[in-house]
C-alpha positions in Angstrom: 0.0 0.1 0.1 1.3 3.5 -1.1 1.7 6.4 1.2 1.6 9.9 0.5 2.3 13.4 2.1 2.4 16.2 -0.9 4.1 15.0 -3.9 6.4 12.4 -1.6 5.2 8.8 -1.5 6.9 5.7 -0.4 6.2 2.2 -1.1 7.6 -1.6 -1.5 10.3 -1.9 -4.7 8.3 -5.1 -5.2 4.9 -3.7 -6.0 3.3 -2.4 -9.6 4.7 0.9 -11.2 1.9 3.6 -11.4 1.8 6.3 -13.6 1.3 8.4 -11.1 5.0 7.4 -9.4 6.6 10.3 -10.9 10.5 10.0 -10.6 11.4 6.6 -8.6 14.2 6.1 -6.5 15.4 3.3 -4.6 16.6 4.3 -1.0 18.5 1.4 0.2 21.5 0.3 1.0 21.6 -2.9 -0.2 19.9 -4.1 -3.6 16.1 -5.8 -3.0 16.4 -9.6 -2.8 14.9 -11.3 -6.1 14.9 -8.5 -8.4 16.4 -7.7 -11.4 18.0 -4.2 -12.4 15.3 -4.0 -15.2 12.1 -5.0 -13.1 12.6 -2.1 -10.9 12.0 0.6 -13.0 14.2 3.1 -11.0 15.2 6.6 -12.4 17.9 6.2 -9.2 19.0 4.5 -7.2 20.6 6.5 -3.9 22.2 4.3 -1.9 24.1 6.9 0.3 21.0 8.7 1.4 20.1 4.9 3.5 20.6 4.1 7.2 24.5 3.1 7.8 25.1 -0.4 7.9 25.7 -0.2 11.7 22.0 1.6 12.1 20.4 -0.8 9.6 21.6 -3.7 11.6 21.2 -2.5 15.2 17.5 -1.4 13.9 16.7 -5.1 12.5 13.0 -3.7 11.6 11.9 -3.7 15.4 9.0 -1.5 15.3 9.1 -1.2 19.3 12.8 0.6 18.0 11.9 2.9 15.4 11.2 6.0 17.6 15.0 6.0 18.4 16.3 4.8 14.5 14.1 7.8 13.4 16.4 9.8 15.9 19.5 8.6 15.0 18.6 8.4 11.3 17.8 12.3 11.1 20.9 12.6 12.6 23.1 10.9 10.2 21.3 12.5 7.1 22.5 16.0 8.7 25.9 14.4 8.8 28.6 15.3 6.0 28.4 11.3 4.7 24.9 11.5 4.0 24.6 15.5 2.9 25.5 15.2 -0.9 22.7 12.6 -1.2 20.3 14.1 0.9 20.6 16.9 -0.9 20.1 15.1 -4.4 17.1 13.6 -3.1 15.5 17.3 -1.9 16.6 18.4 -5.1 14.4 15.8 -7.3 11.5 16.1 -4.9 11.3 19.9 -5.0 10.6 19.5 -8.8 8.5 16.4 -9.2 6.5 13.7 -7.8 8.4 11.5 -6.3 8.6 7.8 -4.7 10.8 6.6 -2.4 11.1 2.4 -2.9 12.4 0.0 -0.4 12.1 -3.4 0.1 11.1 -3.3 3.7 7.7 -5.5 4.5 6.8 -2.8 7.0 7.2 0.2 4.8 5.6 2.5 7.5 8.6 1.5 9.9 11.5 1.9 7.2 13.7 5.0 6.1 11.8 5.6 3.4 8.7 6.5 5.7 11.6 8.9 7.9 12.6 10.6 4.5 9.6 10.9 3.0 8.3 12.9 6.2 11.8 15.1 6.6 11.6 15.9 3.4 7.9 17.4 3.2 9.2 19.4 6.2 7.0 17.2 9.0 10.1 15.6 10.2 13.1 17.9 9.3 15.1 19.6 12.5 17.5 21.7 11.9 
């Protein structure tokens, strides 16, 4: 199920494409299991905007850890290691409809959800 906030939508990369997707950007650090690149119909794969390997492993997609994951991930987005990719993603969001894609089963507790919130300003802290 797709979630939308303004012009930014996030969903699983395994779902069917839609004419309303706009730019399709994969925001996972690792390639989705079992998917060939041509099947993804991506405009970009921004692995550098994904959470660090250490944060991803710590989180383990446990919903009870999501608030702390969100806080740590927002800190990473402000970090110099993520700044260029995050800025590029923000540029994409400002020019067109944007669909953030992830392989995560629980998209509402994923980096795609955090990014959508951050890009629309409702989760952005400066």
